[in-house]
N, C-alpha and C positions, 0 to 999 in steps of 0.2 A: 801660589797665588796670584789669580790674574787681574790686573787694576780694573776699575769700573771703564767700561771705553762710553767715549764720549760721540755721540751723532747729530746729524742735521737730519729734520725731516721737513722737504717745502711745501709740501700739500696734503691733506688728510686723505686722499683719494687713494694716494699710493701705498696706503697700510700696508696691504697683501705684498707686494712686489718688493716694496722696502725690507719688510719683515724675511722676505725668502732668499733676498741680497745677503742681509744681515746673518742667516744661516751659512750660507757660500762662505761668506767671510770669517766667520766662526769656526769653520773645516778648515778653510786655509791657512789661518793661525795654527789650530793644533796640529797640521799634515806637516807646518815647519815645522816645529817646535817639538815634534815626534820622530822627522825627516822619514814620516809614512809617505811614500810616493804613490801608494795605492789610493789613500786619501786625498793626497794633491790632484792624482788623476782624476779622480771623479768632479774637483771643480772646475778645472785648466779644461778647455775644448780641444778635441784633440789635435788641432790647427793651431793651438795658440802660442802667443811669440814672447821670448823673455828677452830683455833688452837693459843693458845700462850702458853708460860714457863715462862713469865717475873719474876715473883715470886720466880721460882725453883720447880713448880708442873706445870703439865700438865692439860690445859683447854682445851676441845674437845669438839666441839657441831658439830650435823650435821645442816643444813640450815631451817630443821624442828622444831629445837630445839631454832637456833639461830634469827630467824625473830620474833616469839612473844615475846621475850624482850628487841629487838628494838622498837617495836609498843608499848610496854608501857613505856620506858622511857620518861623523857620530853626531847623535841628535842634542840638540839642547838641553830636552827632558834629561838622558842619560849623564850628562855634566853637571844636572843640579840649578843649570842657569836660571836664573830669575825673568819670569816673564815679563815684557814689559809690551803690548799688544795695545793698538790705539786705533780707532775705526774717527777719522778726523773728519770725514764727510763722505755724505753719498749723493751724487745728484744724478734724476731722472734725464735723457736727451729725449725720450719717448717712451710709449710702453713695452719698448724690448730692448734698450739700450741704457744703460747708467757706468757711471763714473765712480770710484770709489780711490779716495785718498786716505792710503793706512800707514802707520808705522809700526816697527818691531823691532827686534834685537837679536844676532845670532852673533856668539861670542864677542868679539870686540869691534864688531859693525852694527851700528843703528841704523839702519832702512826706512827710506822713506820709497812708499810703492804708491806709482797710479795704477790703480788695476780696472780698465774697462771690459765691463760684462756686457752677455747679448742674452736673448731669452730665446734659447732656440729649443729644439726637442721637448719642449713642454718642462724646461727647466733654464734656471739663471746659471751662466757660465761665463769665467774667465776668458776673454779672447785675448789679451797683451797684460803683460807687466812691464812696464816701465820704471825703471828704481833706480834711487842713489844712495849713497850710504855714507856716512861719515864713521869716525874710528873714534870709538871710546875706550875707557882704561880697561883692563881686563876685571881686575877687583869690583867692576861697575855690573859687569857679566857674570861675577860668580863671586856674590860676598862670604866671608869668611864667616862659617856657622860658630 
């Protein structure tokens, strides 16, 4: 069962775009939890970037490099991991640009993702994922039944 999501809405007139971005983020979380590269491929722009420097070196990939990695890894769902998805904030810089700060966990890693989104081709898409992770205990991700 997914925990309640916490969100921030700056202005009422953004309700339409806000809800659309929320739908993208829900699909993003589902794609990660299910290791569903096809679902993630629908929320990422074809030219999106994926970057992290948590360990002090740059990890940089394009969408076509990232999605096959997701497809090959065992899904958190298949390992019966507890979902810990959170939307911390959504900010709009204009009518076609947004930034979402989200958290999720996969295995022993607790991620904070900064997702830049753009509205092109009549839909919201993630154009960049820059993230940090912290290690957590394995028992936190796989509670004993």
